[in-house]
PDB file as gemmi writes it, atoms N, CA and C in Angstrom:
CRYST1    1.000    1.000    1.000  90.00  90.00  90.00 P 1                      
ATOM      1  N   MET A   1     126.960  81.364 147.415  1.00  0.00           N  
ATOM      2  CA  MET A   1     126.504  80.026 148.682  1.00  0.00           C  
ATOM      3  C   MET A   1     125.658  81.035 149.227  1.00  0.00           C  
ATOM      4  N   SER A   2     124.752  80.430 149.513  1.00  0.00           N  
ATOM      5  CA  SER A   2     123.387  81.260 150.324  1.00  0.00           C  
ATOM      6  C   SER A   2     124.174  81.063 152.033  1.00  0.00           C  
ATOM      7  N   PRO A   3     124.240  81.586 153.233  1.00  0.00           N  
ATOM      8  CA  PRO A   3     124.355  81.199 154.382  1.00  0.00           C  
ATOM      9  C   PRO A   3     123.285  80.008 154.725  1.00  0.00           C  
ATOM     10  N   LYS A   4     123.726  79.464 156.100  1.00  0.00           N  
ATOM     11  CA  LYS A   4     122.885  78.481 156.362  1.00  0.00           C  
ATOM     12  C   LYS A   4     122.071  79.351 157.307  1.00  0.00           C  
ATOM     13  N   GLY A   5     121.312  78.148 157.244  1.00  0.00           N  
ATOM     14  CA  GLY A   5     119.966  78.332 158.286  1.00  0.00           C  
ATOM     15  C   GLY A   5     120.131  78.024 159.989  1.00  0.00           C  
ATOM     16  N   THR A   6     118.915  78.629 160.230  1.00  0.00           N  
ATOM     17  CA  THR A   6     118.882  77.877 161.823  1.00  0.00           C  
ATOM     18  C   THR A   6     118.401  76.513 161.676  1.00  0.00           C  
ATOM     19  N   THR A   7     119.576  75.830 162.180  1.00  0.00           N  
ATOM     20  CA  THR A   7     118.389  74.374 162.654  1.00  0.00           C  
ATOM     21  C   THR A   7     117.359  74.200 163.503  1.00  0.00           C  
ATOM     22  N   ARG A   8     115.903  73.567 163.139  1.00  0.00           N  
ATOM     23  CA  ARG A   8     114.923  74.033 164.133  1.00  0.00           C  
ATOM     24  C   ARG A   8     115.343  72.400 164.595  1.00  0.00           C  
ATOM     25  N   PHE A   9     114.606  72.287 165.970  1.00  0.00           N  
ATOM     26  CA  PHE A   9     114.777  71.289 166.840  1.00  0.00           C  
ATOM     27  C   PHE A   9     113.786  70.982 167.001  1.00  0.00           C  
ATOM     28  N   GLU A  10     113.287  70.331 166.714  1.00  0.00           N  
ATOM     29  CA  GLU A  10     111.261  69.955 167.412  1.00  0.00           C  
ATOM     30  C   GLU A  10     111.277  68.885 168.230  1.00  0.00           C  
ATOM     31  N   THR A  11     110.319  68.852 168.913  1.00  0.00           N  
ATOM     32  CA  THR A  11     109.868  68.282 170.131  1.00  0.00           C  
ATOM     33  C   THR A  11     108.402  68.021 169.684  1.00  0.00           C  
ATOM     34  N   ILE A  12     108.053  67.022 170.970  1.00  0.00           N  
ATOM     35  CA  ILE A  12     106.667  66.093 170.805  1.00  0.00           C  
ATOM     36  C   ILE A  12     106.031  66.732 171.772  1.00  0.00           C  
ATOM     37  N   ALA A  13     104.993  66.885 171.633  1.00  0.00           N  
ATOM     38  CA  ALA A  13     103.968  67.785 172.506  1.00  0.00           C  
ATOM     39  C   ALA A  13     103.853  67.300 174.028  1.00  0.00           C  
ATOM     40  N   GLY A  14     104.110  68.440 175.064  1.00  0.00           N  
ATOM     41  CA  GLY A  14     104.334  68.392 176.052  1.00  0.00           C  
ATOM     42  C   GLY A  14     105.787  68.022 176.542  1.00  0.00           C  
ATOM     43  N   HIS A  15     106.708  68.102 175.818  1.00  0.00           N  
ATOM     44  CA  HIS A  15     108.368  67.741 176.507  1.00  0.00           C  
ATOM     45  C   HIS A  15     108.939  68.417 176.421  1.00  0.00           C  
ATOM     46  N   GLN A  16     108.691  69.759 175.936  1.00  0.00           N  
ATOM     47  CA  GLN A  16     109.988  71.193 176.735  1.00  0.00           C  
ATOM     48  C   GLN A  16     109.294  72.118 176.595  1.00  0.00           C  
ATOM     49  N   VAL A  17     109.991  72.887 177.418  1.00  0.00           N  
ATOM     50  CA  VAL A  17     108.825  74.562 177.810  1.00  0.00           C  
ATOM     51  C   VAL A  17     110.863  75.416 177.874  1.00  0.00           C  
ATOM     52  N   GLN A  18     110.672  76.326 177.476  1.00  0.00           N  
ATOM     53  CA  GLN A  18     111.843  77.594 177.525  1.00  0.00           C  
ATOM     54  C   GLN A  18     111.461  78.820 178.209  1.00  0.00           C  
ATOM     55  N   PHE A  19     112.354  78.958 179.218  1.00  0.00           N  
ATOM     56  CA  PHE A  19     112.192  80.193 179.854  1.00  0.00           C  
ATOM     57  C   PHE A  19     112.535  81.355 179.379  1.00  0.00           C  
ATOM     58  N   ASP A  20     112.610  82.732 179.198  1.00  0.00           N  
ATOM     59  CA  ASP A  20     113.981  83.810 179.234  1.00  0.00           C  
ATOM     60  C   ASP A  20     113.491  84.850 179.540  1.00  0.00           C  
ATOM     61  N   TRP A  21     114.243  85.983 180.269  1.00  0.00           N  
ATOM     62  CA  TRP A  21     113.910  87.297 180.564  1.00  0.00           C  
ATOM     63  C   TRP A  21     114.227  87.969 179.022  1.00  0.00           C  
ATOM     64  N   LYS A  22     113.307  88.973 179.281  1.00  0.00           N  
ATOM     65  CA  LYS A  22     113.453  90.286 178.709  1.00  0.00           C  
ATOM     66  C   LYS A  22     113.496  91.553 179.118  1.00  0.00           C  
ATOM     67  N   GLU A  23     115.073  91.675 179.074  1.00  0.00           N  
ATOM     68  CA  GLU A  23     115.616  92.671 180.468  1.00  0.00           C  
ATOM     69  C   GLU A  23     115.612  94.291 180.397  1.00  0.00           C  
ATOM     70  N   GLY A  24     115.529  94.914 181.431  1.00  0.00           N  
ATOM     71  CA  GLY A  24     115.832  96.358 181.157  1.00  0.00           C  
ATOM     72  C   GLY A  24     115.090  97.160 180.469  1.00  0.00           C  
ATOM     73  N   ILE A  25     113.718  97.045 180.305  1.00  0.00           N  
ATOM     74  CA  ILE A  25     113.054  97.888 179.051  1.00  0.00           C  
ATOM     75  C   ILE A  25     112.666  98.861 179.976  1.00  0.00           C  
ATOM     76  N   ASN A  26     113.027  99.943 179.646  1.00  0.00           N  
ATOM     77  CA  ASN A  26     112.618 101.594 180.314  1.00  0.00           C  
ATOM     78  C   ASN A  26     111.462 102.048 179.975  1.00  0.00           C  
ATOM     79  N   PHE A  27     110.153 102.613 180.709  1.00  0.00           N  
ATOM     80  CA  PHE A  27     109.325 103.309 180.632  1.00  0.00           C  
ATOM     81  C   PHE A  27     109.596 104.665 181.049  1.00  0.00           C  
ATOM     82  N   LYS A  28     108.244 105.805 180.672  1.00  0.00           N  
ATOM     83  CA  LYS A  28     108.553 106.679 181.069  1.00  0.00           C  
ATOM     84  C   LYS A  28     107.330 107.204 181.668  1.00  0.00           C  
ATOM     85  N   THR A  29     107.088 107.215 182.915  1.00  0.00           N  
ATOM     86  CA  THR A  29     105.605 107.351 183.202  1.00  0.00           C  
ATOM     87  C   THR A  29     105.180 108.558 182.956  1.00  0.00           C  
ATOM     88  N   LYS A  30     103.490 108.705 183.031  1.00  0.00           N  
ATOM     89  CA  LYS A  30     102.611 109.816 183.055  1.00  0.00           C  
ATOM     90  C   LYS A  30     103.217 111.254 183.575  1.00  0.00           C  
ATOM     91  N   ASP A  31     103.954 110.461 185.033  1.00  0.00           N  
ATOM     92  CA  ASP A  31     104.632 112.058 186.085  1.00  0.00           C  
ATOM     93  C   ASP A  31     106.019 112.077 185.364  1.00  0.00           C  
ATOM     94  N   ASN A  32     106.257 111.619 184.380  1.00  0.00           N  
ATOM     95  CA  ASN A  32     107.857 111.611 183.931  1.00  0.00           C  
ATOM     96  C   ASN A  32     108.815 110.997 185.075  1.00  0.00           C  
ATOM     97  N   GLN A  33     108.770 109.989 185.195  1.00  0.00           N  
ATOM     98  CA  GLN A  33     109.778 109.432 185.901  1.00  0.00           C  
ATOM     99  C   GLN A  33     110.016 108.165 185.256  1.00  0.00           C  
ATOM    100  N   MET A  34     111.406 107.716 184.799  1.00  0.00           N  
ATOM    101  CA  MET A  34     111.708 106.353 184.426  1.00  0.00           C  
ATOM    102  C   MET A  34     111.966 105.171 185.226  1.00  0.00           C  
ATOM    103  N   ILE A  35     111.024 104.365 184.580  1.00  0.00           N  
ATOM    104  CA  ILE A  35     110.833 103.042 185.602  1.00  0.00           C  
ATOM    105  C   ILE A  35     111.709 101.898 184.554  1.00  0.00           C  
ATOM    106  N   SER A  36     112.157 100.991 185.172  1.00  0.00           N  
ATOM    107  CA  SER A  36     112.674 100.055 184.305  1.00  0.00           C  
ATOM    108  C   SER A  36     111.888  98.549 184.522  1.00  0.00           C  
ATOM    109  N   LEU A  37     111.164  97.728 183.374  1.00  0.00           N  
ATOM    110  CA  LEU A  37     110.368  96.195 183.725  1.00  0.00           C  
ATOM    111  C   LEU A  37     111.543  95.408 182.990  1.00  0.00           C  
ATOM    112  N   ASN A  38     110.918  93.979 183.428  1.00  0.00           N  
ATOM    113  CA  ASN A  38     111.481  93.103 182.702  1.00  0.00           C  
ATOM    114  C   ASN A  38     110.116  92.262 182.594  1.00  0.00           C  
ATOM    115  N   ILE A  39     110.075  91.352 181.362  1.00  0.00           N  
ATOM    116  CA  ILE A  39     109.476  90.606 181.348  1.00  0.00           C  
ATOM    117  C   ILE A  39     109.615  89.032 181.023  1.00  0.00           C  
ATOM    118  N   GLY A  40     108.947  88.052 181.949  1.00  0.00           N  
ATOM    119  CA  GLY A  40     109.584  86.823 182.507  1.00  0.00           C  
ATOM    120  C   GLY A  40     108.371  86.164 180.854  1.00  0.00           C  
ATOM    121  N   VAL A  41     109.082  85.533 179.888  1.00  0.00           N  
ATOM    122  CA  VAL A  41     108.394  84.795 178.628  1.00  0.00           C  
ATOM    123  C   VAL A  41     108.764  83.101 178.972  1.00  0.00           C  
ATOM    124  N   LEU A  42     107.562  82.878 178.614  1.00  0.00           N  
ATOM    125  CA  LEU A  42     107.486  81.509 178.867  1.00  0.00           C  
ATOM    126  C   LEU A  42     106.944  80.691 177.570  1.00  0.00           C  
ATOM    127  N   LEU A  43     107.823  79.397 176.544  1.00  0.00           N  
ATOM    128  CA  LEU A  43     107.076  79.170 175.175  1.00  0.00           C  
ATOM    129  C   LEU A  43     107.065  77.956 175.342  1.00  0.00           C  
ATOM    130  N   LEU A  44     106.126  77.382 174.958  1.00  0.00           N  
ATOM    131  CA  LEU A  44     105.729  76.029 174.802  1.00  0.00           C  
ATOM    132  C   LEU A  44     106.376  75.531 173.403  1.00  0.00           C  
ATOM    133  N   SER A  45     107.352  74.498 173.864  1.00  0.00           N  
ATOM    134  CA  SER A  45     107.864  74.373 172.332  1.00  0.00           C  
ATOM    135  C   SER A  45     107.359  73.944 171.398  1.00  0.00           C  
ATOM    136  N   TYR A  46     106.488  72.923 171.615  1.00  0.00           N  
ATOM    137  CA  TYR A  46     105.804  72.034 170.232  1.00  0.00           C  
ATOM    138  C   TYR A  46     104.517  73.122 169.720  1.00  0.00           C  
ATOM    139  N   SER A  47     103.718  73.811 170.886  1.00  0.00           N  
ATOM    140  CA  SER A  47     102.803  74.426 170.151  1.00  0.00           C  
ATOM    141  C   SER A  47     103.073  75.959 170.113  1.00  0.00           C  
ATOM    142  N   HIS A  48     104.321  76.269 170.332  1.00  0.00           N  
ATOM    143  CA  HIS A  48     104.423  77.848 170.026  1.00  0.00           C  
ATOM    144  C   HIS A  48     103.442  78.810 171.329  1.00  0.00           C  
ATOM    145  N   PHE A  49     102.579  78.263 172.352  1.00  0.00           N  
ATOM    146  CA  PHE A  49     101.662  79.004 173.468  1.00  0.00           C  
ATOM    147  C   PHE A  49     102.597  79.648 174.070  1.00  0.00           C  
ATOM    148  N   ILE A  50     102.760  80.755 174.337  1.00  0.00           N  
ATOM    149  CA  ILE A  50     103.334  81.914 174.992  1.00  0.00           C  
ATOM    150  C   ILE A  50     102.806  82.334 176.165  1.00  0.00           C  
ATOM    151  N   ILE A  51     103.247  82.400 177.237  1.00  0.00           N  
ATOM    152  CA  ILE A  51     102.813  83.069 178.537  1.00  0.00           C  
ATOM    153  C   ILE A  51     103.857  84.340 179.040  1.00  0.00           C  
ATOM    154  N   MET A  52     103.452  85.425 179.151  1.00  0.00           N  
ATOM    155  CA  MET A  52     104.271  86.628 179.632  1.00  0.00           C  
ATOM    156  C   MET A  52     103.792  87.486 181.177  1.00  0.00           C  
ATOM    157  N   GLN A  53     104.673  87.493 181.496  1.00  0.00           N  
ATOM    158  CA  GLN A  53     104.517  88.335 182.918  1.00  0.00           C  
ATOM    159  C   GLN A  53     105.531  89.738 183.063  1.00  0.00           C  
ATOM    160  N   VAL A  54     104.867  90.603 183.543  1.00  0.00           N  
ATOM    161  CA  VAL A  54     105.973  92.148 183.415  1.00  0.00           C  
ATOM    162  C   VAL A  54     106.060  91.953 184.952  1.00  0.00           C  
ATOM    163  N   THR A  55     107.310  92.201 185.558  1.00  0.00           N  
ATOM    164  CA  THR A  55     107.482  92.416 186.527  1.00  0.00           C  
ATOM    165  C   THR A  55     108.813  93.381 186.876  1.00  0.00           C  
ATOM    166  N   MET A  56     108.777  94.160 188.120  1.00  0.00           N  
ATOM    167  CA  MET A  56     109.654  95.006 188.265  1.00  0.00           C  
ATOM    168  C   MET A  56     111.268  94.523 188.689  1.00  0.00           C  
ATOM    169  N   ASN A  57     111.093  93.436 189.281  1.00  0.00           N  
ATOM    170  CA  ASN A  57     112.342  92.604 189.296  1.00  0.00           C  
ATOM    171  C   ASN A  57     112.609  90.921 189.150  1.00  0.00           C  
ATOM    172  N   LYS A  58     113.923  90.544 188.972  1.00  0.00           N  
ATOM    173  CA  LYS A  58     114.093  89.290 188.480  1.00  0.00           C  
ATOM    174  C   LYS A  58     114.242  88.549 189.619  1.00  0.00           C  
ATOM    175  N   SER A  59     113.804  88.705 191.334  1.00  0.00           N  
ATOM    176  CA  SER A  59     114.128  87.960 192.382  1.00  0.00           C  
ATOM    177  C   SER A  59     113.913  86.472 191.780  1.00  0.00           C  
ATOM    178  N   SER A  60     114.357  85.340 192.781  1.00  0.00           N  
ATOM    179  CA  SER A  60     113.985  83.919 192.218  1.00  0.00           C  
ATOM    180  C   SER A  60     112.036  83.736 193.305  1.00  0.00           C  
ATOM    181  N   ASP A  61     111.907  84.684 193.991  1.00  0.00           N  
ATOM    182  CA  ASP A  61     110.412  84.766 194.267  1.00  0.00           C  
ATOM    183  C   ASP A  61     109.574  85.143 193.332  1.00  0.00           C  
ATOM    184  N   VAL A  62     109.784  86.075 192.758  1.00  0.00           N  
ATOM    185  CA  VAL A  62     109.194  86.166 191.166  1.00  0.00           C  
ATOM    186  C   VAL A  62     109.230  85.564 190.092  1.00  0.00           C  
ATOM    187  N   LEU A  63     110.443  84.508 189.858  1.00  0.00           N  
ATOM    188  CA  LEU A  63     110.587  84.285 188.867  1.00  0.00           C  
ATOM    189  C   LEU A  63     109.894  82.234 189.415  1.00  0.00           C  
ATOM    190  N   PHE A  64     109.991  81.831 190.650  1.00  0.00           N  
ATOM    191  CA  PHE A  64     109.327  80.791 191.367  1.00  0.00           C  
ATOM    192  C   PHE A  64     107.814  80.929 190.582  1.00  0.00           C  
ATOM    193  N   ASN A  65     107.268  82.367 191.445  1.00  0.00           N  
ATOM    194  CA  ASN A  65     105.588  82.539 191.493  1.00  0.00           C  
ATOM    195  C   ASN A  65     105.125  82.284 189.823  1.00  0.00           C  
ATOM    196  N   LEU A  66     106.051  83.407 188.858  1.00  0.00           N  
ATOM    197  CA  LEU A  66     105.701  83.220 187.551  1.00  0.00           C  
ATOM    198  C   LEU A  66     105.716  81.471 187.077  1.00  0.00           C  
ATOM    199  N   LEU A  67     106.497  80.753 187.292  1.00  0.00           N  
ATOM    200  CA  LEU A  67     106.769  79.755 187.036  1.00  0.00           C  
ATOM    201  C   LEU A  67     105.619  78.720 187.386  1.00  0.00           C  
ATOM    202  N   THR A  68     104.878  79.178 188.769  1.00  0.00           N  
ATOM    203  CA  THR A  68     104.204  78.062 189.315  1.00  0.00           C  
ATOM    204  C   THR A  68     102.700  78.645 188.465  1.00  0.00           C  
ATOM    205  N   GLN A  69     102.219  79.751 188.197  1.00  0.00           N  
ATOM    206  CA  GLN A  69     100.985  80.500 188.050  1.00  0.00           C  
ATOM    207  C   GLN A  69     101.208  79.864 186.630  1.00  0.00           C  
ATOM    208  N   ALA A  70     102.184  79.649 185.694  1.00  0.00           N  
ATOM    209  CA  ALA A  70     102.442  79.586 184.485  1.00  0.00           C  
ATOM    210  C   ALA A  70     102.006  77.455 184.502  1.00  0.00           C  
ATOM    211  N   PHE A  71     102.677  76.854 185.076  1.00  0.00           N  
ATOM    212  CA  PHE A  71     101.929  75.598 185.103  1.00  0.00           C  
ATOM    213  C   PHE A  71     100.728  75.352 185.490  1.00  0.00           C  
ATOM    214  N   GLU A  72     100.149  75.680 186.537  1.00  0.00           N  
ATOM    215  CA  GLU A  72      98.844  75.892 186.868  1.00  0.00           C  
ATOM    216  C   GLU A  72      97.882  76.571 185.212  1.00  0.00           C  
ATOM    217  N   LEU A  73      98.089  77.355 184.766  1.00  0.00           N  
ATOM    218  CA  LEU A  73      97.422  77.568 183.400  1.00  0.00           C  
ATOM    219  C   LEU A  73      97.187  76.558 182.701  1.00  0.00           C  
ATOM    220  N   MET A  74      98.743  76.163 182.088  1.00  0.00           N  
ATOM    221  CA  MET A  74      98.674  75.082 181.632  1.00  0.00           C  
ATOM    222  C   MET A  74      98.150  73.969 181.824  1.00  0.00           C  
ATOM    223  N   GLY A  75      97.813  73.570 183.211  1.00  0.00           N  
ATOM    224  CA  GLY A  75      97.351  72.296 183.506  1.00  0.00           C  
ATOM    225  C   GLY A  75      98.401  71.087 183.993  1.00  0.00           C  
ATOM    226  N   GLY A  76      99.706  71.484 184.006  1.00  0.00           N  
ATOM    227  CA  GLY A  76     101.043  70.621 184.360  1.00  0.00           C  
ATOM    228  C   GLY A  76     102.090  71.290 184.053  1.00  0.00           C  
ATOM    229  N   VAL A  77     103.073  70.123 184.299  1.00  0.00           N  
ATOM    230  CA  VAL A  77     104.634  70.662 183.858  1.00  0.00           C  
ATOM    231  C   VAL A  77     105.004  69.968 182.622  1.00  0.00           C  
ATOM    232  N   PRO A  78     106.019  70.208 182.025  1.00  0.00           N  
ATOM    233  CA  PRO A  78     106.402  69.376 181.059  1.00  0.00           C  
ATOM    234  C   PRO A  78     106.912  68.324 181.565  1.00  0.00           C  
ATOM    235  N   ASN A  79     107.088  67.066 180.826  1.00  0.00           N  
ATOM    236  CA  ASN A  79     107.813  65.783 180.861  1.00  0.00           C  
ATOM    237  C   ASN A  79     109.553  66.008 181.046  1.00  0.00           C  
TER     238      ASN A  79                                                      
END                                                                             
């Protein structure tokens, strides 16, 4: 028997956006200093259009700024 695949959930255009954090990505700078970065990822479900922003933290101010900029870039918010 083959394993069951992931069930796809289809949406119509403009009706759904997903947001997630890619957290704690460690980098070493040219000065040999370790820094931890986060990437906010916003995905339009229908078109798979992706907006990403690298951040040093995940505060609510950073999140609201990221969402505001993304919605302005997209020309509005999902229904």
